[in-house]
DOBA-653690 format. One record per residue (C-alpha): residue number from 1; residue in one letter; x, y, z. Coordinates in steps of 0.5 Angstrom, whole numbers. Layout:
% residues N
n:res:X:Y:Z
NUM:A:X:Y:Z
...
***
This chain:
% residues 284
n:res:X:Y:Z
1:X:0:0:0
2:X:5:4:2
3:X:9:3:-5
4:X:4:4:-9
5:X:3:11:-5
6:X:9:14:-6
7:X:9:11:-13
8:X:3:15:-15
9:X:6:22:-11
10:X:12:21:-16
11:X:8:21:-21
12:X:3:27:-19
13:X:10:31:-17
14:X:12:29:-25
15:X:6:32:-28
16:X:6:37:-24
17:X:13:40:-25
18:X:11:39:-32
19:X:6:43:-32
20:X:10:48:-28
21:X:5:50:-23
22:X:3:45:-17
23:X:-3:47:-12
24:X:-4:44:-5
25:X:-10:44:-1
26:X:-10:46:7
27:X:-12:39:8
28:X:-7:36:4
29:X:-1:40:7
30:X:-4:39:15
31:X:-5:31:14
32:X:2:31:11
33:X:0:27:4
34:X:4:33:0
35:X:10:31:4
36:X:12:27:-2
37:X:10:32:-7
38:X:14:38:-5
39:X:20:33:-4
40:X:20:31:-11
41:X:19:38:-13
42:X:25:40:-9
43:X:29:34:-12
44:X:28:36:-20
45:X:28:43:-19
46:X:35:42:-16
47:X:37:37:-22
48:X:35:42:-27
49:X:37:48:-24
50:X:30:52:-24
51:X:27:55:-17
52:X:21:54:-14
53:X:16:60:-12
54:X:12:58:-7
55:X:5:62:-4
56:X:2:60:2
57:X:0:63:9
58:X:7:66:13
59:X:6:61:18
60:X:7:55:13
61:X:15:58:10
62:X:19:54:15
63:X:16:47:14
64:X:14:48:6
65:X:22:50:5
66:X:24:43:10
67:X:20:39:6
68:X:22:42:0
69:X:29:41:1
70:X:29:34:4
71:X:29:33:-3
72:X:34:37:-6
73:X:38:43:-5
74:X:33:47:-9
75:X:32:55:-10
76:X:26:57:-6
77:X:23:63:-6
78:X:17:64:-1
79:X:11:69:-2
80:X:6:71:3
81:X:-1:68:1
82:X:-8:70:4
83:X:-11:64:2
84:X:-10:57:6
85:X:-7:54:0
86:X:0:52:-2
87:X:2:54:-9
88:X:8:52:-13
89:X:11:55:-19
90:X:16:53:-23
91:X:21:58:-26
92:X:27:59:-30
93:X:33:63:-26
94:X:34:70:-29
95:X:42:70:-32
96:X:46:75:-30
97:X:48:80:-35
98:X:55:79:-39
99:X:60:85:-36
100:X:63:88:-42
101:X:70:88:-42
102:X:74:93:-40
103:X:77:98:-46
104:X:85:98:-46
105:X:86:105:-44
106:X:90:109:-51
107:X:97:111:-49
108:X:99:118:-50
109:X:106:119:-52
110:X:109:125:-49
111:X:112:129:-55
112:X:119:132:-54
113:X:120:138:-51
114:X:126:143:-55
115:X:131:144:-52
116:X:133:151:-50
117:X:139:155:-55
118:X:146:155:-52
119:X:148:161:-49
120:X:152:166:-53
121:X:159:166:-50
122:X:162:173:-48
123:X:168:174:-53
124:X:171:181:-50
125:X:176:181:-46
126:X:175:182:-38
127:X:177:189:-36
128:X:184:189:-31
129:X:183:190:-24
130:X:185:197:-21
131:X:192:197:-18
132:X:191:197:-10
133:X:194:205:-6
134:X:196:203:1
135:X:197:209:5
136:X:199:209:13
137:X:192:211:17
138:X:192:218:19
139:X:192:219:28
140:X:185:221:30
141:X:185:228:33
142:X:184:229:41
143:X:178:233:43
144:X:177:235:50
145:X:169:236:53
146:X:168:239:59
147:X:165:236:64
148:X:157:236:64
149:X:152:235:70
150:X:147:231:70
151:X:139:233:70
152:X:135:233:75
153:X:130:227:77
154:X:124:229:75
155:X:119:228:80
156:X:115:222:80
157:X:108:223:77
158:X:101:222:82
159:X:98:216:81
160:X:90:217:80
161:X:86:213:86
162:X:84:207:85
163:X:76:207:82
164:X:71:204:87
165:X:69:197:86
166:X:62:195:85
167:X:60:189:89
168:X:57:184:84
169:X:48:183:85
170:X:47:177:88
171:X:43:171:84
172:X:35:171:86
173:X:35:164:89
174:X:32:158:85
175:X:25:156:88
176:X:24:149:90
177:X:20:147:86
178:X:23:149:79
179:X:31:146:82
180:X:27:139:82
181:X:26:137:75
182:X:19:133:73
183:X:20:126:72
184:X:20:123:65
185:X:13:120:63
186:X:13:113:62
187:X:9:109:57
188:X:5:103:60
189:X:5:97:54
190:X:-1:94:57
191:X:-5:100:56
192:X:-11:98:52
193:X:-11:101:43
194:X:-18:101:42
195:X:-21:100:35
196:X:-27:104:34
197:X:-30:100:27
198:X:-36:101:23
199:X:-38:99:16
200:X:-35:105:11
201:X:-40:109:6
202:X:-41:106:0
203:X:-37:112:-4
204:X:-31:111:2
205:X:-24:109:-1
206:X:-23:105:5
207:X:-29:100:3
208:X:-26:100:-4
209:X:-19:99:-2
210:X:-21:93:4
211:X:-26:90:-1
212:X:-21:89:-7
213:X:-15:86:-2
214:X:-19:82:3
215:X:-25:79:-2
216:X:-22:79:-9
217:X:-25:86:-11
218:X:-33:83:-9
219:X:-37:87:-4
220:X:-38:85:3
221:X:-45:86:6
222:X:-45:82:12
223:X:-44:86:19
224:X:-41:82:26
225:X:-41:86:33
226:X:-35:85:37
227:X:-38:80:42
228:X:-39:75:37
229:X:-32:74:34
230:X:-29:67:35
231:X:-23:64:35
232:X:-19:63:29
233:X:-22:70:27
234:X:-17:74:22
235:X:-18:81:23
236:X:-15:86:18
237:X:-16:94:20
238:X:-15:100:16
239:X:-17:107:19
240:X:-24:107:22
241:X:-26:100:20
242:X:-24:93:20
243:X:-25:86:16
244:X:-26:80:19
245:X:-25:74:15
246:X:-27:67:18
247:X:-26:60:16
248:X:-32:55:16
249:X:-30:48:13
250:X:-28:49:5
251:X:-31:57:6
252:X:-28:63:7
253:X:-33:68:10
254:X:-32:76:11
255:X:-36:81:15
256:X:-35:88:17
257:X:-33:89:24
258:X:-37:93:28
259:X:-36:96:35
260:X:-30:98:40
261:X:-25:93:41
262:X:-18:92:45
263:X:-13:91:41
264:X:-8:90:46
265:X:-11:84:51
266:X:-9:78:52
267:X:-14:74:47
268:X:-12:77:41
269:X:-5:77:38
270:X:-1:81:32
271:X:0:77:26
272:X:3:82:22
273:X:2:90:20
274:X:-6:91:21
275:X:-7:84:22
276:X:-9:81:28
277:X:-11:74:30
278:X:-17:72:36
279:X:-13:67:41
280:X:-19:66:45
281:X:-27:66:45
282:X:-28:70:51
283:X:-25:78:49
284:X:-26:84:53
***
């Protein structure tokens, strides 16, 4: 029985590889029936030199990569998907552009500079030096000087009286209330983060954006009170509005959330940007 099942999974994997796309449902993935298909895709992608592009919910990415690489060291690209299904697409790796060969640098030969003309030689003879005349030095005359009396010493000038020193003004006392700085305000991480959600109007751009993103552009008509949230519901928030996605069997239902909700409570966990998941049936 196991051999037949493995042979069937290998045939399905080879057929899926030829079609370049493989769809795996949530039941097949969570039950382990798709393990052989993912391993076979990884083995064949590694052998052919292609890559696998997988679109699935983010919390499945680690399991999918491990199952694919169990078959071979394939190149895997994981993308976040909204629906709880696994879509595997096979693509050729983009070839790297060829690098241009460096051009040889042009060699510039420096032209030789012309040599300066030689200096002309002075053909005229230099004049002879004048003859030296040696004379005996004359004796210096003796001049008698009259004795000089030193001039009387000048009286010292009276110094001006010192300028009066003004006392510096005393600084005003700082009040005790101003001397102590106020402590910095602290933010309580457990403080409630309230969401006040309502159904947006027909012409509100928030409505068209959320319907296009989370309901394939189709109109959402159902309303859901915050007290009716269940465990497993996904909440996608926007400006003053929120869409609730609920799984019932194989169907996905969409609602407009109506009412106030504390997004920072224990029963709600953050699952991404503007994405929350209800973890408990009892909410505040």
